[in-house]
Backbone as numpy.savetxt, mean C-alpha at the origin, in Angstrom:
# Nx Ny Nz CAx CAy CAz Cx Cy Cz
7.54 19.49 -1.07 6.02 20.14 -1.15 5.39 18.95 -2.44
4.71 18.74 -1.97 3.11 17.67 -2.92 2.66 18.80 -3.64
2.01 18.21 -4.45 0.91 18.54 -5.69 -0.29 19.65 -4.64
-0.38 20.46 -5.17 -1.64 21.42 -4.49 -3.02 20.76 -5.43
-4.03 21.91 -4.90 -5.42 21.44 -5.82 -5.49 22.06 -6.92
-4.21 23.15 -7.30 -4.89 23.86 -8.57 -3.86 23.23 -9.71
-2.88 22.43 -8.91 -2.28 21.22 -10.08 -3.07 20.18 -10.57
-3.90 19.68 -9.80 -4.72 18.68 -9.85 -5.82 18.65 -10.79
-5.69 17.55 -11.84 -7.17 17.83 -12.67 -7.07 16.59 -12.75
-8.66 16.22 -13.45 -9.19 14.26 -13.66 -8.00 13.85 -14.67
-7.30 13.06 -14.16 -6.64 12.19 -15.14 -5.13 12.54 -15.12
-4.85 13.59 -13.90 -3.69 13.29 -13.47 -3.14 12.19 -12.82
-2.00 11.83 -13.32 -0.94 10.74 -13.01 -0.37 11.18 -12.12
-0.35 10.06 -10.83 0.43 10.22 -9.74 1.75 9.33 -10.16
2.82 10.01 -9.65 3.93 9.13 -10.20 4.05 7.86 -9.32
4.29 7.03 -9.93 4.57 5.41 -9.38 5.73 5.43 -8.50
5.37 4.64 -7.29 6.33 4.45 -6.08 6.14 3.05 -5.94
7.20 2.34 -5.35 7.69 1.03 -4.48 8.10 0.65 -3.42
7.50 0.28 -2.41 7.87 0.04 -1.21 8.33 -1.79 -1.29
9.40 -1.98 -0.43 9.75 -2.89 -0.30 9.08 -3.54 0.60
8.59 -4.63 1.10 8.18 -5.48 2.45 9.02 -6.83 2.86
9.28 -6.76 3.90 10.57 -7.87 4.13 10.19 -8.77 5.39
10.18 -9.62 5.82 9.57 -10.70 7.02 9.58 -9.70 8.24
10.88 -8.94 8.35 11.05 -8.57 9.30 9.81 -7.24 9.67
9.69 -6.80 8.33 8.31 -5.98 8.49 7.47 -6.10 9.26
6.98 -7.40 8.28 5.74 -8.54 8.89 5.87 -8.25 10.34
6.88 -8.91 11.15 6.95 -9.75 12.47 6.58 -7.99 13.44
6.99 -6.70 12.62 6.92 -5.75 13.28 5.47 -5.40 13.17
4.63 -5.38 11.99 3.28 -4.77 11.54 2.94 -5.99 13.24
2.73 -7.23 12.58 2.02 -7.64 13.69 2.31 -7.00 15.41
3.54 -6.99 15.85 3.00 -6.45 17.27 2.40 -5.12 17.01
2.08 -4.37 15.99 1.62 -2.81 15.91 0.21 -3.27 16.32
-0.10 -4.27 15.40 -1.14 -3.87 15.29 -2.15 -4.98 15.68
-1.53 -6.20 16.61 -1.88 -7.22 16.91 -2.37 -8.38 16.67
-1.99 -8.47 15.35 -2.42 -9.27 14.35 -1.48 -9.92 14.70
-1.59 -11.78 15.27 -0.19 -12.09 14.81 -0.30 -13.43 14.69
-1.46 -13.59 13.15 -1.40 -14.40 12.96 -0.65 -15.24 12.36
-0.40 -16.42 12.14 0.73 -17.55 11.75 1.30 -17.65 10.28
0.03 -17.09 9.97 0.62 -16.82 8.23 1.49 -15.88 7.94
1.37 -15.06 8.61 2.18 -13.64 8.46 3.58 -13.90 9.12
3.73 -14.90 9.54 5.37 -15.16 10.02 5.61 -16.53 9.98
5.07 -17.80 9.73 5.69 -18.89 9.81 5.32 -19.66 8.21
6.55 -19.87 7.94 6.52 -20.49 6.31 5.38 -21.80 6.64
5.87 -22.28 7.16 5.44 -24.17 7.50 3.93 -24.17 7.73
3.67 -23.03 8.64 2.56 -22.99 8.88 1.33 -22.58 7.53
2.02 -21.42 6.87 1.30 -20.73 5.88 1.33 -21.74 4.53
2.23 -22.48 4.52 2.11 -23.37 3.29 1.23 -24.37 3.85
1.29 -24.79 4.65 0.39 -25.92 5.49 -1.82 -25.91 5.14
-1.56 -24.55 4.98 -2.98 -24.18 4.73 -3.19 -23.75 3.21
-2.29 -23.88 2.61 -2.32 -23.95 0.82 -1.63 -22.49 0.72
-1.42 -21.68 1.25 -0.62 -20.57 0.92 0.52 -20.75 0.07
1.29 -20.04 -0.79 2.56 -19.58 -1.27 3.79 -19.92 -0.06
3.07 -19.29 0.82 4.37 -19.34 1.93 3.65 -17.97 2.70
4.74 -17.14 3.35 4.53 -15.94 4.35 3.72 -14.96 3.65
2.50 -14.40 3.68 2.20 -13.35 3.07 1.73 -12.52 3.66
1.59 -10.58 3.21 1.46 -9.47 4.45 0.24 -9.37 4.44
-0.10 -9.04 5.26 -1.26 -8.75 6.06 -1.50 -7.68 4.77
-3.26 -8.23 4.77 -4.15 -7.12 4.15 -3.73 -5.59 4.31
-4.59 -5.33 5.88 -4.21 -3.91 5.98 -2.43 -3.17 6.03
-1.56 -4.14 6.15 -0.22 -3.85 6.23 -0.35 -3.11 4.57
-0.76 -3.95 3.61 -0.60 -3.68 1.64 -1.29 -2.30 2.03
-2.47 -2.19 2.40 -3.53 -1.05 2.04 -2.89 0.11 2.81
-2.26 -0.11 4.23 -1.44 1.30 4.70 -0.15 1.79 4.08
0.51 0.70 2.78 1.63 1.51 2.02 0.75 2.04 1.12
-0.37 1.93 0.97 -1.07 2.95 -0.15 -1.34 3.85 0.83
-1.95 4.60 1.69 -1.88 5.45 2.57 -0.56 6.24 2.62
0.65 5.40 2.56 2.12 6.04 2.61 2.14 6.95 1.46
1.82 5.64 0.00 2.14 6.53 -1.26 0.89 8.19 -1.30
-0.20 7.66 -0.44 -1.02 9.16 -0.88 -0.58 10.48 -0.13
-0.23 10.08 0.92 0.20 11.16 1.52 1.67 11.64 1.41
2.77 10.68 0.86 3.98 11.48 0.03 3.50 12.50 -0.75
2.30 11.88 -2.06 1.81 12.71 -2.76 1.16 13.91 -2.83
0.40 14.00 -1.28 -0.16 15.34 -0.75 1.01 15.79 -0.03
2.08 15.88 -0.12 3.26 17.04 0.77 3.62 16.51 1.92
3.00 14.66 2.73 3.14 14.39 3.69 2.65 14.48 5.07
1.56 15.00 4.83 0.39 15.13 6.33 -0.27 14.17 6.19
-0.10 13.19 7.07 -1.07 12.14 6.87 -2.74 12.53 7.17
-2.90 14.19 7.12 -4.01 14.08 7.64 -5.06 14.32 6.12
-4.44 14.69 5.52 -4.88 14.76 4.31 -5.42 13.93 3.76
-5.18 12.39 3.82 -6.33 11.70 2.93 -7.29 11.43 4.15
-8.57 11.90 3.65 -9.55 12.09 4.45 -10.68 11.19 4.06
-10.39 10.10 3.35 -10.96 8.95 2.99 -10.31 7.61 2.28
-10.44 6.61 2.80 -9.88 5.39 2.26 -9.92 4.34 2.05
-10.47 3.44 0.85 -11.42 2.08 1.21 -10.64 1.30 -0.25
-10.49 0.37 -0.27 -9.90 -0.88 -0.65 -10.55 -2.27 -0.58
-10.56 -2.99 -1.76 -11.00 -4.50 -1.62 -9.57 -5.50 -1.99
-9.07 -6.19 -1.16 -8.43 -6.98 -1.62 -8.30 -7.85 -2.48
-7.46 -7.85 -3.43 -7.57 -8.81 -4.55 -6.81 -10.26 -4.87
-5.60 -9.72 -3.90 -4.79 -10.78 -4.30 -3.61 -11.20 -2.92
-2.95 -12.20 -2.85 -2.01 -12.24 -1.58 -0.70 -11.13 -2.50
0.37 -10.96 -0.87 1.40 -10.66 -1.24 2.33 -11.41 -0.54
2.93 -12.59 -1.27 4.17 -13.35 -0.48 4.93 -12.75 -0.78
5.43 -13.06 0.79 7.00 -12.15 1.03 7.96 -13.46 1.13
8.74 -13.44 0.11 10.11 -14.42 0.75 10.91 -13.88 1.58
11.85 -14.92 2.16 12.15 -14.66 3.11 13.51 -15.18 2.83
13.90 -13.74 1.40 15.57 -13.76 0.92 16.00 -12.30 1.14
15.59 -11.83 2.39 16.47 -10.25 2.43 17.56 -10.38 3.91
18.62 -9.71 3.80 19.62 -9.50 4.88 18.91 -8.60 5.72
18.86 -8.66 6.72 19.08 -7.72 7.86 19.23 -6.52 7.62
18.43 -5.61 7.66 19.05 -4.27 7.72 18.50 -3.45 5.81
18.40 -4.75 5.32 18.65 -4.07 3.72 17.53 -3.76 3.15
17.49 -3.13 2.46 16.44 -2.66 1.54 16.05 -2.99 0.12
16.34 -3.94 -0.03 16.26 -5.23 -0.79 15.74 -6.66 -0.55
14.99 -7.09 -1.36 14.67 -8.80 -0.50 13.19 -8.78 -0.22
13.15 -9.50 -0.08 11.26 -9.70 0.52 10.19 -9.75 -1.16
9.55 -8.34 -0.90 8.62 -8.36 -1.72 8.68 -7.10 -2.40
8.09 -6.42 -3.66 7.84 -5.20 -3.82 6.24 -5.14 -3.92
5.83 -4.08 -3.65 4.33 -3.64 -3.90 4.62 -2.08 -4.87
3.86 -1.62 -5.85 4.13 -0.98 -6.71 2.86 -0.37 -6.52
3.12 1.46 -6.33 2.12 1.63 -6.67 1.63 2.64 -7.59
0.47 3.19 -7.88 0.24 3.98 -8.94 -0.95 4.70 -8.51
-1.15 6.16 -9.60 -2.79 6.53 -8.88 -2.96 7.89 -10.15
-4.23 7.72 -10.29 -4.60 8.90 -10.81 -5.90 9.97 -10.16
-5.96 10.94 -10.29 -6.46 11.77 -10.07 -8.22 11.85 -10.73
-9.21 10.91 -10.09 -10.53 10.53 -10.95 -11.78 11.87 -10.68
-11.22 12.41 -9.91 -12.56 14.06 -10.51 -11.68 14.60 -8.69
-12.11 16.49 -9.66 -12.13 17.25 -8.06 -13.48 17.17 -7.75
-13.65 17.02 -6.13 -14.80 17.35 -5.52 -14.97 18.82 -4.58
-14.17 19.42 -5.13 -14.44 21.00 -4.25 -13.79 21.06 -2.67
-13.84 21.91 -2.07 -13.40 22.43 -1.01 -11.63 21.67 -1.29
-10.75 21.85 -1.94 -9.36 21.16 -2.15 -9.47 19.90 -2.27
-10.74 18.96 -2.64 -10.82 17.03 -1.96 -10.62 17.42 -3.67
-9.60 16.37 -3.47 -9.77 15.05 -4.83 -9.96 13.53 -4.76
-10.37 12.97 -6.05 -10.89 11.97 -5.60 -9.59 11.11 -6.50
-9.08 10.18 -5.94 -7.89 9.79 -6.35 -8.08 7.86 -6.43
-8.00 7.51 -7.89 -7.89 5.96 -8.08 -6.66 5.55 -7.87
-6.50 4.27 -6.90 -4.99 3.91 -6.64 -4.73 2.31 -7.15
-3.54 2.20 -7.83 -3.32 0.68 -8.35 -2.16 0.35 -7.46
-2.50 -0.62 -7.01 -1.16 -1.60 -6.25 -0.96 -3.17 -6.51
0.30 -3.11 -7.27 0.64 -4.43 -7.98 1.63 -4.79 -6.87
2.14 -6.84 -7.07 2.41 -7.06 -6.48 3.15 -8.58 -7.88
4.13 -8.36 -8.11 4.53 -9.43 -9.02 3.63 -9.05 -10.34
3.00 -8.32 -11.00 2.68 -8.04 -11.92 1.01 -8.31 -11.62
0.71 -8.68 -10.56 -1.04 -8.55 -10.06 -1.48 -7.83 -9.55
-2.52 -7.36 -9.72 -3.23 -6.40 -8.69 -3.38 -6.91 -7.23
-3.29 -5.95 -6.32 -3.19 -6.72 -5.41 -4.66 -5.77 -4.27
-4.80 -4.71 -4.75 -6.16 -3.92 -4.12 -6.90 -3.80 -5.55
-7.96 -3.66 -5.19 -8.87 -3.12 -6.28 -10.07 -2.52 -5.74
-10.63 -1.82 -6.77 -11.73 -0.43 -5.91 -10.79 -0.11 -5.27
-9.61 0.23 -5.22 -8.88 1.21 -4.16 -9.22 2.70 -4.82
-9.75 3.81 -3.36 -9.86 4.63 -4.10 -9.82 5.64 -2.66
-9.45 6.98 -2.24 -9.08 8.20 -1.70 -9.87 9.48 -2.15
-9.76 9.97 -0.97 -10.51 11.44 -0.91 -9.07 11.95 -0.83
-8.73 13.38 -1.14 -7.06 13.49 -0.27 -7.35 15.12 -0.66
-7.25 15.91 0.68 -7.58 17.15 0.27 -5.72 17.70 0.63
-5.73 18.71 -0.78 -4.81 19.29 -0.97 -4.40 21.06 -0.74
-3.45 21.25 -0.56 -3.28 22.51 -0.09 -3.56 23.36 -1.40
């Protein structure tokens, strides 16, 4: 069970969680989202346009933040009633993961803090997302309804 509204106060820290992202994850996301931009799966093309290599979709990174918030709220994806971010840095995804492995690729680390209680069992949450020590989302804020 996740946190309850009575447990959440302004300043309450949400325990950090890390998510791995591999090239296979990106290919799957291409199919699910319909975004087949080659910079998300082809190393040669990504480098030819000045990128460090294949990068994760911004929306994939944002979705991992939604997963983080959903888990904190007890597993109900409907608990996240608003969520917005600005993309501030790329998530390069090296091709170093063995198929089926939980390691390799890139790691996106999420943390958060309850910014304020809004009433009606809703709280505003500021989310921080980092990859390789760099912030990859800025102005990331969500409204979460808690039990």
